[in-house]
N, C-alpha and C positions, 0 to 999 in steps of 0.2 A: 504494500500500500504506500501511497505517497500523498502529500497534501496537494489539493488543487492549486494550480498556479494563481497567485494573488491577483494577477491581472484579470482573472475571470470573476473575482469576488468583489462585491461592493466594499469600498473603503470607509473606515470609520475609526473612531478612537478605540485603541486597544484591539483593533481587528475584530469587530463585532461579529462578522460572518466567517465561519470556518467550514472548510470542505476537504474531503478526502476522496481519492479514487483508487481503483485497483484494476489491473488487467489479469490478475491471478484469480480466476473464478473457481472457488473451491467450496465444498460443503461444510468445512469445519468452522468453529467459532460461534455457533449458536448458543444462546443461553436459555435455560428453561423459563417459560414454556414455549419458546419460539418454535422448536421442532414440530410441535403439534399443528402449527399453522400451515405447514407444507408437507404433512405426513403422506398425503396421497399424490404429491406432485412427482413429475419425472425428475431424474437426477440433475439434469441441466437447470431446471427451474429451481430446485432446492439450492444448487450452488450459487445461482444469481442472487437469490433471496439472502443466503448467508453472507455473501460477499458484500452486499449493500449494507447489511447490518454491522459488519465489521468496520466498514467505513464510517457509519453513523457513530459507533462507539469511539472511534479515534477522534472524530470531530467534537463529540461531547467532552472528551477529555481535554481538548484544547480550550473549552469553556470552563474547565475546572469542575465538570460534572462527572458523577460516577458512571461506570459502564453498566447500563441497565438493559433489560430486554426491551426491544422495540416491537410492540404488538400492533394490532390494527383494530379499527372500529368496524361497524357493520357494513360500511361502504369500502372497506379495505384500505382506508387511509391510515398512515402511520400515527400511532399515539405517542406523543413526545412527553418527556417529563415536564412537570409544572415549571413555568417560567422559560420554556424553550419552544421555539418554532423550528421546523425543519422540513426536509424533503429528501426522498430517496429516488434513485433510478438504477435500472439494470437492464442490460440487453446482452446479446451474444458477444462476449469478449470484454465487457467493461461494466463496472458498477461504481456508483458514487453516492455521496451524501453531502448535504450542507445543513448547517444549523446556525441559529442566532438566538440571542436573548430576546424574549418577547417585549422587553422594554426598549429594544432597539429596532425591531422589525415586527410589523403585523404579520408578515409571512415571507418565506423564501421558497424558491422553486428551482429544481435542477432537473435536466433531462439529457439523456445521451441516446444517440441514434447512430447506426452505421453510416459512415461518410460516403454514401452512394446516392445517386439521384433517385428521387421517388418515381414510381411508375406513373405514366401520364394519367391514368384513371384516378389515382390517389391525389395527384396534384389538382385535378378538376374538383375533387370532393372536398379537400381541406383548405385550399387557397382560393381567396376571392379573386375576381377579375382585376380589382385594384392592386392587390398584392402581386399578381402575375405581371401586370404592367410595370410595376416598380422594378421588377427583376429583369426586365427586357434587356438592359444593358450590362447585366452582371457577367463578369468574366469567369468562366468555369474554373480557371486556375485558382480562384479565391476559395473555392469550396462549393459543395452542392447547395445552391441558394435555397431551393424549395425545401430541402431537408432541414436547413437551418431555421427557416420560418416555421415549419411544422414543429421542430423541437422547441422553439420559443413559445409556441401556443401551448404545448404540453407543460412547460415550466409555469406559464401563466395560470393554467388550470389548477396546478398544485398549490398555488397561493389562493386562488379564488374559492375553491371548493371547501377546504377546511375552515376558512375564515367566514364564509357565508352559509355553509351547509347547502349550497346551491350548485348549479351546473351551468356551463357555457358550451354552446355548440361551436365548432370551428369558425363559423362565419360571424360569431360574436366577439372574436378577438382579431384585431387588425394589427399585423406585425410589419414593422419596417426594420431593415438591417443595413448596416454599412460595412464596407470593406475593412475598416479599421477595428471591427469587433463589437461595435455598439448595437444594441437592440432596444426598440421601443415597442411596447404592446399596448394598444388602446382597447379597453373593454367596453362592451355594449351595456354592461350593468355594473354599478359601482361596488366597491368594497365597503365594509362597514363604516369607514371613516370618510366616505364620499368620493374617494379618488377613483378615477377611471383609467389611469395611465401607470404602467409599470415599466421600469427601465432595467437594463442589465447588459450582459456581455455574452459573446459566443466565441468559440475557438474550435479548431480541428485538433484533436488530441489523438495522435496515432492514426488509427483507422476509424475514429468516431468523431461526430460532431457533439459538442457539449455546450449547453446554454444554461445560464444562471440568471434569474430575475429576483428582485427583492422589492418589498413594499416597506420602506423605512418609516418608522414612527416619527411624526413631526416633533422636533425638539429632542429626539432621542440621541443616542450615541452614533447613529448612522444618519448623515445629513442628506437631504435631497440634492444639495449642491454637489454631492459626489458623483452624480449621474450626468451623462451627456444629454444635450438637447436632442431633439428628434433627428436621427441620422438620415443621410441621403445615400443613395447607391454610389 
């Protein structure tokens, strides 16, 4: 395991947001009663589940929190210790987690996807015509743009759902990305504090796209000023 590159994480006093990732996807490292959550899963799924939770515990330790089981609620959203918000992601070949104190962030979201282009039918399903137009001049050497946008939507969902107990369809999150790694996601429905915009970063990490978004608490240890303005292609 290794810490997520600080360039991917929102900046704040004392490094309010912490993240870890691993490309060593193994089944060990679960704490009781976590194994019961994946008892019927195939080995690959159990390994991804375990690897993401190992990353989560490393990130919690960065916050000075104990290594505790990360269970989930009835909608399979991770249940974090009191005073902490966080997010997990795992796919073939990569797992990651980010956490932050709840007095610094309303929520944080991380997502990883294989760094390959999305199939055309998936692009039509998850990206709006406006998003596709913005990507018309994107150079493929920068990374798979549609996959970056899709990943950013997933990171936005991981902030919106636990903080509102609601759901957003893909067309309710409008994402703009820039070549320098900036991401802005505009939500069709507000978070509890009334905001409708999330900002963050993206990067290609090995063979994967990773996005991290955050909703900093106004006046908290993570300032809105730390985020870029809306990026252009």
